[in-house]
N, C-alpha and C positions, 0 to 999 in steps of 0.2 A: 585605952580610953578613947571615946569617939571625939572627932574633931569638933563637931557641933552636936548639941543634944538631939536625941531622936525625935523630939516633938517640936524642934525649931523649924519654922517655915522659912526656907532659904529664899531670900529675895531674888526675884526673876529679872528685875530691872532697876535701874537708877536713871532718872531723866532730869536733864537740865536744859536750858535753852541752847547750849552749845553742843551737847552730845547726849547719847543714850547708851546705856550698857545693857547687853543681853548675853545669855550664856553662849560661849564660843562653841561652835560645832562644825562638822564637815561642810555644811552649807556655806561657810565663810571662807573656804579654802582659797579660791582664786584671789579674792580681795585681800585676805590676810597675808598671803604670800607676797602679793604686790606691795603691800604696806611695809612689811619688815624688810623685804629683800632690797628695796630702794632706800632703806634708812639704816643700814648696818652700822655705819660710823656714828650716826646720831644716837642709836640705841646703846652702843658700847660706851658712850659718854654720859648716859643717863644713870642717875643714882640707882644702885642695886644691880646694874648690869656691867659695871666696869671690868669685872673679872670673870664674867660669864663666858662660857664656850659658845653660847648662842647670842646673836644670830650667826649662823654658819653658812655653809654652801649646800645645804640640803636641796633636794629637788621638790617639785610641786607634789609628787607622790609621797615623799618623806614627810612633807608638811601635813598632808592629809592624815597620815598615820598619827602624827603628833596631835592634831585637832581631835581625832577620834579618842586618843588617850585622855585629853583634857575633858571631853564630853563624858567619858566613862568615869573619871574622877568625880565630876559633878554629880552624875547619877548615883554614884556610890557614897556621896557626901564626904569624900576624902580630901577634896580640894575644889576650889571654885575659880574657873577662869571665865572672864567676861570679855567680849569684844566691845570696843568703843566705836560707836557709829556716829557720824555727823548727821545733821537733820535730813540730809538727802539719802541716808542709808549707806554711805561709803565708810569703809573701815579706816579709823583714825589711829587705833592702837589696841592695847589689851591691858587688863588688870588681872593679876594672879593673887588669889587668897589661898594660902596653904598652911599646914601646921608648921609652927616654928620648931627649929631643931636645937635651939640654944638653951632650952630649959628656963629661960627668963620670960619668954613671951608666949601668948596663946596662938598667935597667928603671925606669919611672915607675909607681907604684901609687897608686891612690886608692880610697876606699871611702866608702859612706854607709849609714846606717840610717834607717829611717822614724822620724818624730818620736815616735811612741808607743812606740818601743823604743830611745830614745836611750841608755839605760843600757848597751846592748850595744856602743857605739862603741869604748870602750877595750878590752873583751874581744876584740872582733873584730880590732882592730889588733894586739893582742899575739899572738893565734893566727896571724894571717896573717904577721906578721913571723917567727915561729918556723918556719912552713911554708915561707916563702921561703928561709930559711937552710938548712933541712933537706932540702927536696925539689926545689928549683929550681937551675938552673945559674948564677945571677947572683952577681956579687961585690960590686957596688955598686948598691943599690936606693934610689931616691928615694921615700920613703913618709912623708908628713907625720905628725909626732908628734901624737897627739890632745891636745886641751885637757883639763886636769883638770876633773872634774865639780864 
């Protein structure tokens, strides 16, 4: 079964006053690498990433391969990764929307923000939750509730 219906128009962006989401791709490599590599401890403390093997010690070239994989998933409609950009265009974080593997949910969603922009975590999650309800075809989404600041 397809992750999203074949006639579903996948949203290309979500815009708020604090940030904008756009599909993650190779063009974001340097800024993406900088964002997560300077925020490893913070990301591992983020709901949904506590037990993740990523972020790790990959190189910039390894990161580029990963971004190409995410872009390919997006193009094939198998999963959707968005970079989170601040109003000036700097990478703040990422949002990942992929099929759930637990049999109880339609989609599994995770997100992270760089340590220097930690205050955006709750705002991002609230905006993405609303976006998922309003603009996506999912009925049951697994998206970890953020910890209170």
